[in-house]
Each structure stands twice: as C-alpha cells, then as structure tokens.
VOPAGU-2260 file (C-alpha; in pm, 1 decimal, decimal comma):
REM VOPAGU-2260
SITE   aa  ch    i         X         Y         Z
SITE  MET   A    0   -1114,8    2155,4   -3628,9
SITE  LYS   A    1   -1291,5    1766,4   -3522,3
SITE  ALA   A    2   -1558,4    1749,9   -3357,4
SITE  LEU   A    3   -1774,1    1472,9   -3234,8
SITE  MET   A    4   -2132,2    1501,2   -3378,2
SITE  MET   A    5   -2500,8    1335,8   -3376,1
SITE  THR   A    6   -2596,7    1204,9   -3757,5
SITE  LYS   A    7   -2940,6    1163,2   -3687,1
SITE  TYR   A    8   -3113,3     949,9   -3429,9
SITE  GLY   A    9   -3052,3     623,3   -3323,1
SITE  SER   A   10   -2792,0     453,5   -3116,9
SITE  ILE   A   11   -2465,9     557,8   -2958,3
SITE  SER   A   12   -2294,5     238,1   -3196,9
SITE  THR   A   13   -2503,2     390,4   -3568,9
SITE  SER   A   14   -2503,9     794,6   -3532,8
SITE  LEU   A   15   -2258,1     972,2   -3414,8
SITE  ALA   A   16   -1936,7     989,6   -3616,8
SITE  PHE   A   17   -1641,5    1225,8   -3573,6
SITE  GLN   A   18   -1613,7    1470,6   -3842,8
SITE  SER   A   19   -1376,2    1803,4   -3965,5
SITE  VAL   A   20   -1570,2    2105,0   -3861,2
SITE  ALA   A   21   -1559,2    2476,6   -3917,4
SITE  MET   A   22   -1354,4    2657,0   -3637,8
SITE  PRO   A   23   -1623,1    2869,2   -3381,6
SITE  LYS   A   24   -1585,6    3264,6   -3450,4
SITE  ALA   A   25   -1699,1    3472,9   -3085,4
SITE  SER   A   26   -1968,2    3673,8   -3088,9
SITE  ALA   A   27   -1993,1    3961,2   -2979,6
SITE  ASN   A   28   -2057,3    3801,7   -2576,5
SITE  GLN   A   29   -1886,3    3494,7   -2636,7
SITE  VAL   A   30   -1568,8    3385,3   -2618,2
SITE  VAL   A   31   -1428,3    3066,9   -2807,3
SITE  ILE   A   32   -1257,1    2777,6   -2591,4
SITE  ARG   A   33   -1011,6    2494,7   -2723,9
SITE  VAL   A   34   -1136,4    2243,9   -2565,8
SITE  CYS   A   35    -856,9    2047,9   -2256,8
SITE  ALA   A   36   -1157,9    1797,7   -2118,0
SITE  SER   A   37   -1522,7    1771,4   -2148,4
SITE  SER   A   38   -1781,9    1547,3   -1975,2
SITE  ILE   A   39   -2054,0    1387,5   -2043,5
SITE  ASN   A   40   -2430,9    1320,8   -1943,2
SITE  PRO   A   41   -2725,1    1111,6   -1967,9
SITE  ILE   A   42   -2876,2    1398,1   -2133,6
SITE  ASP   A   43   -2651,1    1334,7   -2467,9
SITE  TYR   A   44   -2777,5    1020,3   -2537,1
SITE  LYS   A   45   -3067,7    1086,7   -2418,9
SITE  ILE   A   46   -3134,6    1288,9   -2724,7
SITE  LEU   A   47   -2939,3    1126,3   -2941,1
SITE  ARG   A   48   -3165,9     875,9   -2925,2
SITE  GLY   A   49   -3456,4    1145,9   -2937,5
SITE  ASP   A   50   -3619,1    1075,7   -2626,1
SITE  PHE   A   51   -3686,9    1499,6   -2618,7
SITE  LYS   A   52   -3806,2    1494,6   -3011,9
SITE  ALA   A   53   -4141,9    1656,6   -2854,2
SITE  LEU   A   54   -3996,3    1927,6   -2684,2
SITE  SER   A   55   -3695,6    2023,3   -2966,8
SITE  LYS   A   56   -3615,0    1884,3   -3323,1
SITE  VAL   A   57   -3235,5    1874,1   -3343,3
SITE  GLN   A   58   -3091,6    1957,6   -3666,2
SITE  PHE   A   59   -2802,3    1727,3   -3786,8
SITE  PRO   A   60   -2534,4    1702,0   -3818,3
SITE  GLN   A   61   -2522,8    1852,9   -3432,6
SITE  GLY   A   62   -2230,7    1806,3   -3153,4
SITE  ILE   A   63   -2277,8    1672,7   -2897,4
SITE  GLY   A   64   -2159,4    1750,0   -2555,1
SITE  ARG   A   65   -2237,2    2033,8   -2258,3
SITE  ASP   A   66   -1959,7    2050,5   -2024,2
SITE  VAL   A   67   -1613,7    2173,3   -2125,8
SITE  SER   A   68   -1267,9    2311,3   -1945,4
SITE  GLY   A   69    -967,8    2450,4   -2178,7
SITE  VAL   A   70    -837,6    2764,8   -2267,4
SITE  VAL   A   71    -958,2    3109,8   -2448,3
SITE  VAL   A   72    -846,4    3143,2   -2758,1
SITE  GLU   A   73   -1087,3    3399,6   -2853,3
SITE  VAL   A   74   -1246,5    3713,4   -2671,5
SITE  GLY   A   75   -1585,2    3889,6   -2856,7
SITE  LYS   A   76   -1578,8    4284,0   -2887,6
SITE  GLN   A   77   -1838,4    4292,5   -2577,4
SITE  VAL   A   78   -1646,3    4040,3   -2344,0
SITE  HIS   A   79   -1517,5    4286,4   -2029,5
SITE  HIS   A   80   -1374,7    3948,6   -1772,8
SITE  PHE   A   81   -1243,9    3737,0   -1993,9
SITE  LYS   A   82    -874,0    3716,6   -2164,8
SITE  VAL   A   83    -701,6    3536,4   -2413,5
SITE  GLY   A   84    -541,5    3256,5   -2249,2
SITE  ASP   A   85    -752,4    3239,1   -1929,0
SITE  ALA   A   86    -844,2    2904,3   -1780,7
SITE  VAL   A   87   -1170,4    2877,8   -1803,2
SITE  LEU   A   88   -1470,9    2612,3   -1722,4
SITE  SER   A   89   -1874,1    2634,4   -1855,1
SITE  ARG   A   90   -2142,1    2459,3   -1919,7
SITE  ILE   A   91   -2217,0    2527,4   -2355,6
SITE  ASP   A   92   -2567,7    2686,5   -2406,9
SITE  GLU   A   93   -2826,6    2442,8   -2577,4
SITE  SER   A   94   -2792,7    2595,9   -2895,1
SITE  LEU   A   95   -2373,9    2613,7   -2877,0
SITE  VAL   A   96   -2388,2    2277,7   -2745,0
SITE  GLY   A   97   -2066,8    2032,9   -2853,6
SITE  THR   A   98   -1796,2    2036,2   -2658,7
SITE  ILE   A   99   -1669,7    1709,9   -2742,6
SITE  ALA   A  100   -1452,7    1943,1   -3010,9
SITE  ASP   A  101   -1144,9    2089,4   -3044,2
SITE  TYR   A  102   -1311,0    2405,9   -3032,6
SITE  VAL   A  103   -1605,3    2578,7   -2873,0
SITE  ALA   A  104   -1766,2    2893,6   -2853,3
SITE  SER   A  105   -1895,9    2967,7   -2500,6
SITE  GLU   A  106   -2115,7    3244,1   -2385,5
SITE  SER   A  107   -1964,4    3480,9   -2102,4
SITE  HIS   A  108   -2220,1    3482,1   -1853,4
SITE  HIS   A  109   -2263,5    3118,8   -1863,7
SITE  THR   A  110   -1788,7    3077,0   -1828,3
SITE  THR   A  111   -1617,9    3138,0   -1534,3
SITE  LEU   A  112   -1225,5    3104,1   -1434,7
SITE  LYS   A  113   -1106,7    2755,5   -1323,2
SITE  PRO   A  114    -862,9    2763,3   -1028,3
SITE  GLU   A  115    -504,8    2656,7   -1021,2
SITE  GLN   A  116    -618,5    2410,2    -765,8
SITE  LEU   A  117    -846,2    2181,5   -1018,9
SITE  THR   A  118    -740,9    1975,2   -1289,7
SITE  HIS   A  119    -950,3    2062,5   -1624,0
SITE  GLU   A  120   -1068,0    1695,2   -1634,9
SITE  GLU   A  121   -1156,5    1785,4   -1261,2
SITE  ALA   A  122   -1269,7    2110,4   -1372,8
SITE  ALA   A  123   -1464,6    1954,0   -1627,2
SITE  SER   A  124   -1671,1    1746,0   -1411,1
SITE  ILE   A  125   -1875,9    2039,3   -1226,1
SITE  PRO   A  126   -2066,8    2215,3   -1498,6
SITE  LEU   A  127   -2405,7    2026,6   -1549,8
SITE  ALA   A  128   -2404,4    1791,2   -1276,9
SITE  GLY   A  129   -2350,3    2119,0   -1037,5
SITE  LEU   A  130   -2562,6    2369,5   -1156,7
SITE  THR   A  131   -2840,4    2017,6   -1177,8
SITE  ALA   A  132   -2755,7    1991,2    -758,4
SITE  LEU   A  133   -2754,5    2345,2    -709,2
SITE  GLN   A  134   -3009,4    2409,4    -881,3
SITE  ALA   A  135   -3280,5    2168,0    -701,6
SITE  LEU   A  136   -3162,2    2161,4    -383,6
SITE  VAL   A  137   -3064,6    2571,4    -342,0
SITE  THR   A  138   -3265,0    2742,2    -626,9
SITE  THR   A  139   -3599,2    2524,7    -603,0
SITE  ALA   A  140   -3563,1    2335,1    -273,2
SITE  ASN   A  141   -3425,5    2631,6     -65,3
SITE  LEU   A  142   -3257,8    2331,9     159,9
SITE  LYS   A  143   -3179,3    2445,1     497,4
SITE  ALA   A  144   -2917,3    2360,6     762,8
SITE  GLY   A  145   -3057,8    2105,9     979,2
SITE  GLU   A  146   -3324,4    1953,2     728,5
SITE  LYS   A  147   -3343,8    1637,3     581,1
SITE  VAL   A  148   -3291,5    1533,0     197,9
SITE  LEU   A  149   -3332,6    1184,1      54,9
SITE  ILE   A  150   -3118,5    1199,8    -269,3
SITE  HIS   A  151   -3123,8     917,2    -479,9
SITE  ALA   A  152   -2873,7     760,2    -727,2
SITE  GLY   A  153   -2604,5     955,8    -477,9
SITE  SER   A  154   -2285,6     798,9    -703,7
SITE  GLY   A  155   -2395,9     917,2   -1017,5
SITE  GLY   A  156   -2262,1    1229,1   -1216,7
SITE  VAL   A  157   -2565,1    1460,9   -1024,8
SITE  GLY   A  158   -2595,6    1237,5    -714,9
SITE  SER   A  159   -2236,1    1281,0    -572,8
SITE  ILE   A  160   -2281,9    1616,6    -587,4
SITE  ALA   A  161   -2569,5    1639,1    -476,1
SITE  VAL   A  162   -2479,8    1486,7    -173,0
SITE  GLN   A  163   -2213,4    1669,8    -144,1
SITE  LEU   A  164   -2390,9    1978,8    -165,5
SITE  ALA   A  165   -2640,6    1922,0     121,7
SITE  LYS   A  166   -2394,4    1876,2     370,1
SITE  SER   A  167   -2216,0    2196,6     284,8
SITE  ILE   A  168   -2561,4    2368,4     396,0
SITE  GLY   A  169   -2591,9    2132,8     702,7
SITE  ALA   A  170   -2899,4    1908,9     608,7
SITE  PHE   A  171   -2897,8    1506,8     743,6
SITE  VAL   A  172   -2868,9    1371,1     410,8
SITE  ALA   A  173   -3015,1    1023,5     340,6
SITE  THR   A  174   -2878,2     807,9      -3,3
SITE  THR   A  175   -3011,2     474,0    -243,1
SITE  THR   A  176   -2688,0     341,8    -418,6
SITE  SER   A  177   -2650,5     -15,0    -449,6
SITE  THR   A  178   -2418,2    -215,0    -282,1
SITE  ALA   A  179   -2071,0    -140,9    -453,7
SITE  ASN   A  180   -2098,8     219,7    -420,1
SITE  ALA   A  181   -2235,9     262,3     -32,0
SITE  GLU   A  182   -1887,6     293,0     148,9
SITE  LEU   A  183   -1811,7     576,3    -148,5
SITE  LEU   A  184   -2133,7     759,6     -38,2
SITE  THR   A  185   -2017,7     713,2     383,4
SITE  LYS   A  186   -1682,3     891,3     190,5
SITE  LEU   A  187   -1851,0    1208,1      80,2
SITE  GLY   A  188   -2083,7    1206,7     429,6
SITE  ALA   A  189   -2394,5    1054,9     354,7
SITE  ASP   A  190   -2554,0    1031,7     748,6
SITE  GLN   A  191   -2788,6     773,0     564,5
SITE  VAL   A  192   -2684,5     474,6     261,8
SITE  ILE   A  193   -2948,8     285,3     185,4
SITE  ASP   A  194   -2822,2     -44,6     -17,2
SITE  TYR   A  195   -3122,7     -74,4    -284,4
SITE  LYS   A  196   -3061,1    -424,9    -371,6
SITE  GLN   A  197   -3156,5    -534,8     -25,9
SITE  GLU   A  198   -3328,5    -241,2     169,0
SITE  ASN   A  199   -3638,6     -77,7      74,7
SITE  TYR   A  200   -3614,6     284,3      52,0
SITE  LEU   A  201   -3941,3     349,9     201,5
SITE  GLU   A  202   -3959,6     158,2     496,1
SITE  GLN   A  203   -3621,8     290,0     561,3
SITE  VAL   A  204   -3696,2     722,4     566,7
SITE  SER   A  205   -4040,4     912,5     603,2
SITE  ASP   A  206   -4136,7    1313,6     733,2
SITE  PHE   A  207   -3807,1    1409,3     499,5
SITE  ASP   A  208   -3848,2    1770,7     399,0
SITE  VAL   A  209   -3718,3    1732,3      44,4
SITE  VAL   A  210   -3654,3    1413,0    -178,6
SITE  PHE   A  211   -3405,4    1507,5    -487,6
SITE  ASP   A  212   -3552,1    1246,3    -737,2
SITE  THR   A  213   -3301,2    1201,3   -1027,9
SITE  LEU   A  214   -3501,6     929,7   -1151,4
SITE  GLY   A  215   -3869,9    1020,6   -1198,6
SITE  GLY   A  216   -4092,9     689,3   -1295,0
SITE  ASP   A  217   -4267,4     522,6    -949,9
SITE  TYR   A  218   -3960,8     729,5    -782,3
SITE  THR   A  219   -4150,6    1048,9    -838,6
SITE  LEU   A  220   -4458,5     936,7    -741,4
SITE  ASP   A  221   -4330,4     762,6    -410,5
SITE  ALA   A  222   -4151,0    1097,7    -316,0
SITE  PHE   A  223   -4472,5    1184,9     -97,5
SITE  LYS   A  224   -4474,7     872,6      98,1
SITE  VAL   A  225   -4130,7     984,7     217,8
SITE  ILE   A  226   -4169,8    1426,1     261,4
SITE  LYS   A  227   -4350,6    1520,7     604,7
SITE  LYS   A  228   -4667,3    1740,4     560,6
SITE  GLY   A  229   -4528,4    2078,6     371,0
SITE  GLY   A  230   -4205,7    1890,8     188,1
SITE  LYS   A  231   -4079,0    1976,0    -161,2
SITE  VAL   A  232   -4030,2    1716,1    -453,3
SITE  VAL   A  233   -3751,9    1805,9    -702,1
SITE  SER   A  234   -3741,5    1627,1    -979,8
SITE  ILE   A  235   -3496,7    1593,1   -1280,7
SITE  SER   A  236   -3699,5    1303,9   -1392,8
SITE  GLY   A  237   -3995,9    1341,3   -1362,2
SITE  GLU   A  238   -4308,0    1446,6   -1502,8
SITE  VAL   A  239   -4297,2    1791,0   -1674,6
SITE  ASP   A  240   -4504,2    2036,6   -1425,1
SITE  ASP   A  241   -4724,9    2369,0   -1556,7
SITE  ILE   A  242   -4463,7    2574,8   -1461,6
SITE  LEU   A  243   -4163,9    2394,8   -1647,5
SITE  ALA   A  244   -4412,8    2374,5   -1916,3
SITE  GLN   A  245   -4510,2    2734,9   -1966,0
SITE  ASP   A  246   -4094,7    2849,8   -1925,4
SITE  LEU   A  247   -4044,3    2648,4   -2206,1
SITE  GLY   A  248   -4388,9    2794,6   -2413,1
SITE  LEU   A  249   -4544,7    2550,0   -2535,2
SITE  ASN   A  250   -4809,3    2547,0   -2672,5
SITE  LEU   A  251   -5150,5    2487,2   -2480,6
SITE  ILE   A  252   -5240,1    2134,1   -2676,2
SITE  ILE   A  253   -4877,5    1994,6   -2565,1
SITE  ARG   A  254   -4942,9    2172,8   -2147,9
SITE  THR   A  255   -5239,3    1962,7   -2165,6
SITE  ILE   A  256   -5126,4    1648,7   -2288,3
SITE  LEU   A  257   -4825,4    1745,4   -1995,9
SITE  LYS   A  258   -5103,4    1810,3   -1702,4
SITE  LEU   A  259   -5328,4    1470,0   -1787,7
SITE  LYS   A  260   -4960,8    1242,4   -1732,8
SITE  ALA   A  261   -4864,8    1471,6   -1443,5
SITE  ARG   A  262   -5210,2    1387,5   -1282,8
SITE  LYS   A  263   -5162,5    1139,6   -1010,3
SITE  ILE   A  264   -4793,5    1388,9    -921,3
SITE  VAL   A  265   -5023,3    1679,9    -853,0
SITE  LYS   A  266   -5293,9    1495,8    -719,9
SITE  ALA   A  267   -5013,7    1344,3    -426,1
SITE  ALA   A  268   -4873,9    1657,3    -437,7
SITE  ALA   A  269   -5183,3    1854,5    -330,1
SITE  LYS   A  270   -5255,3    1536,9     -37,9
SITE  LYS   A  271   -4947,6    1621,1     155,4
SITE  GLN   A  272   -4991,7    2019,3     132,2
SITE  ALA   A  273   -4647,1    1923,9     -93,9
SITE  MET   A  274   -4437,6    2108,9    -373,3
SITE  TYR   A  275   -4339,4    1940,8    -660,9
SITE  ARG   A  276   -4088,0    2082,7    -935,9
SITE  MET   A  277   -3992,4    1920,8   -1242,4
SITE  ILE   A  278   -3673,5    2180,5   -1300,5
SITE  LEU   A  279   -3454,4    2143,5   -1580,2
SITE  MET   A  280   -3045,1    2289,1   -1552,1
SITE  SER   A  281   -3017,9    2643,7   -1667,3
SITE  PRO   A  282   -2606,5    2764,8   -1795,4
SITE  ASN   A  283   -2521,2    3003,2   -1550,0
SITE  GLY   A  284   -2145,0    3128,9   -1507,9
SITE  VAL   A  285   -2239,2    3353,8   -1128,3
SITE  GLN   A  286   -2358,3    2938,3    -952,1
SITE  LEU   A  287   -2101,1    2791,9   -1161,4
SITE  ALA   A  288   -1795,1    3071,7    -954,3
SITE  GLU   A  289   -2018,9    2927,0    -638,6
SITE  LEU   A  290   -1991,6    2575,5    -677,0
SITE  VAL   A  291   -1609,3    2616,2    -813,3
SITE  ASP   A  292   -1582,9    2824,3    -417,9
SITE  LEU   A  293   -1693,7    2505,7    -297,8
SITE  TYR   A  294   -1451,8    2288,6    -489,4
SITE  VAL   A  295   -1141,8    2509,7    -402,2
SITE  ASN   A  296   -1250,4    2457,3     -55,3
SITE  LYS   A  297   -1272,0    2169,9     -42,2
SITE  LYS   A  298   -1670,4    2131,9      55,5
SITE  ILE   A  299   -1732,5    1909,6    -250,9
SITE  LYS   A  300   -1435,6    1705,1    -360,3
SITE  PRO   A  301   -1488,8    1557,5    -763,6
SITE  VAL   A  302   -1534,6    1204,5    -860,1
SITE  ILE   A  303   -1416,9    1112,4   -1127,8
SITE  ASP   A  304   -1534,4     732,9   -1288,5
SITE  SER   A  305   -1336,6     718,4   -1526,3
SITE  VAL   A  306   -1126,2     939,7   -1814,6
SITE  TYR   A  307   -1104,6     798,8   -2167,5
SITE  PRO   A  308    -873,3     999,6   -2488,5
SITE  PHE   A  309   -1095,9    1219,3   -2723,8
SITE  THR   A  310   -1082,3     951,4   -3011,5
SITE  LYS   A  311   -1254,7     742,5   -2747,6
SITE  SER   A  312   -1547,8     950,6   -2693,7
SITE  ILE   A  313   -1798,0     698,1   -2844,2
SITE  GLU   A  314   -1658,3     422,8   -2558,4
SITE  ALA   A  315   -1713,4     653,6   -2345,7
SITE  LEU   A  316   -2102,8     746,9   -2405,0
SITE  GLU   A  317   -2178,7     359,8   -2447,2
SITE  HIS   A  318   -2031,0     283,5   -2064,8
SITE  LEU   A  319   -2202,4     631,0   -1921,1
SITE  LEU   A  320   -2452,8     418,7   -2089,3
SITE  LYS   A  321   -2425,3     103,5   -1851,1
SITE  GLY   A  322   -2557,7     307,5   -1566,7
SITE  ARG   A  323   -2254,4     192,1   -1359,0
SITE  ALA   A  324   -2062,4     524,1   -1357,1
SITE  LYS   A  325   -1918,9     650,5   -1004,1
SITE  GLY   A  326   -1929,6     999,8   -1013,9
SITE  LYS   A  327   -1833,8    1180,1   -1335,8
SITE  ILE   A  328   -1707,4    1019,9   -1699,7
SITE  LEU   A  329   -1475,4    1309,2   -1902,6
SITE  ILE   A  330   -1287,0    1254,8   -2217,6
SITE  LYS   A  331    -901,9    1418,1   -2219,7
SITE  HIS   A  332    -896,3    1664,5   -2563,8
C-alpha cells in the first residue's frame, strides 16, 4: 500500500516521501481501517522538524498523520463492538501513527462509529482537535456554564472547535483572531471577538475563569494577567508542568530542566492562586463518541478550510505550516 512517510528530520519539502509499505495487521484489540479521509495538525510538522527530540526520538522511516475516518476491513479477535464494513473515525495511538496512507490500524478503544450525518471529511476533522479542546476545557479546566473563558486563535483547528464546545457548555467565550476571521467566529457563537491586529487583548478582558492557551510563548505568561484569583490556565503550547513531566515518565534531570524553564509561570500562578496545566491530548474513543454526538446534534459544526487529494498531502502540510487556515485541512483518499 502507499503511505506518506517521514524519512528524516527536516522540512516538509525535503523530509517526506510517498513509499510502498506493508499493509497493517490487526492485533487482538485493534481494527484495520481503509482510509477515506485524514486530517493534519501542527504536531505533524513539529515532529518532522524535530521539536520533540528531547521527549521522544523518531525511528525513520515513520508514518505521519493521526486523524482518520474510514471503513473497517479487519477486526481483531478481542474486538466485539466493531465489524467489517463499519464506518468509523479515530485519533490513532502514537505507536500506530500514519493515517496519510491507504490503510491504518487503530486500537478499538480509540475508535468510534461515524454517523451517517457526517461525511468522512467532516468526521476526520474531529479527532485530535476535538479531543484536545474537550480534554483542555472539560477534563482539565472543568469549565462550567456561566464561567468566562478566553480561547486564543479561535479560527484554528483546535480553536474553532473549542469556541463551539465552550458555548455548548454555556460559558461566556472571548477569543482572539485576525480581522479576516472575525465574522467566522461570531457565527460560531463567540461572545467577544478580539482582533489582535487592531486591539490588545490584555486591555479587552479581565477576571476570566479560564484561559485556553493554544499559542505558548508570552501568551502563556500573560494569561495570568487575564484570569481572576483562583482561575485556571490550560495550555497546549506552553511550558511542561511537573504533572505532565511525571506522566511522560521523564527522568529527574530533564524534569529539573523543565522546572527551571517553567519557573516564571509557576510564580505567576502562585501569585494568582491559580491552576496551570500543560496537556498533551490522549486518544479516547468514549470522548470521541461524545464529540460526535455534539456534531450530530448541531452543537458543533465542522469548520473545514480546504480538502486536498491524497497525492497532494505534502502541499496540504505546507499550507498548514503557513498558519492561516480557517478550521481544519483535510486529505481525501
């Protein structure tokens, strides 16, 4: 079968190639999926260029892509809730990464049924970005109706889902974006849209319950200027906190280095008696099914920037790298 493979650390243009690889086989608790659509995420090119070498090194050649929607073609012996022919979607486990391919294996507990109301392209837009938003806002921040949340980069793949998810909970949602995307976010339900090209968001919001930091850098530290006393900052791009470092099983030396890097954030959090958490999304079929229900019930609608054919997957990643996508970039197989 054909698959897009990472051949070495480097750029999108120099370190990716289509290769013929072996067809995956389902282990006892897995299914094999014929890929109908996949989507791409910033983590794909970040791993390619070596951003996470210190945490985990890639053994090349390695597949790329973590989101999939397709049809089950093989079922493991211990799998009883899926059958051949089922339409499904999944956020693939890191050990199985490679959804920009003809077929991919998925752990059954990371997989859920695709409803007829969603196309494969729409379904493939959900897993990684949707689970990230859910695990940040619901699992970690425990966002409640009536609370105020600031979501950075609301027009991106994660942000566009997070805005809608927060509104479905009943929160007041403020979000940052560029002028070109302000109308989109208003349509998605944002209560306050801040154009970062014309406004300083720090002058527009205060005493918020939660900040969802999708950008990192100064945005992480500045989040503590926005939240109220006892508020919560959840980041997917900031400094690794000690809880995440322990969860990742990092050794004491690396944890000490990370703790030094995060010391300003820890100090800012302590000053506000606030919670700070850096999270890495975990595949979860049960939560994915919950997200799918929100789409079926039109609490969240897919936001798709563009759809590329499988043969143009490298161009799709180059488009994602520019950072101007409105919603998700999909690959049709």
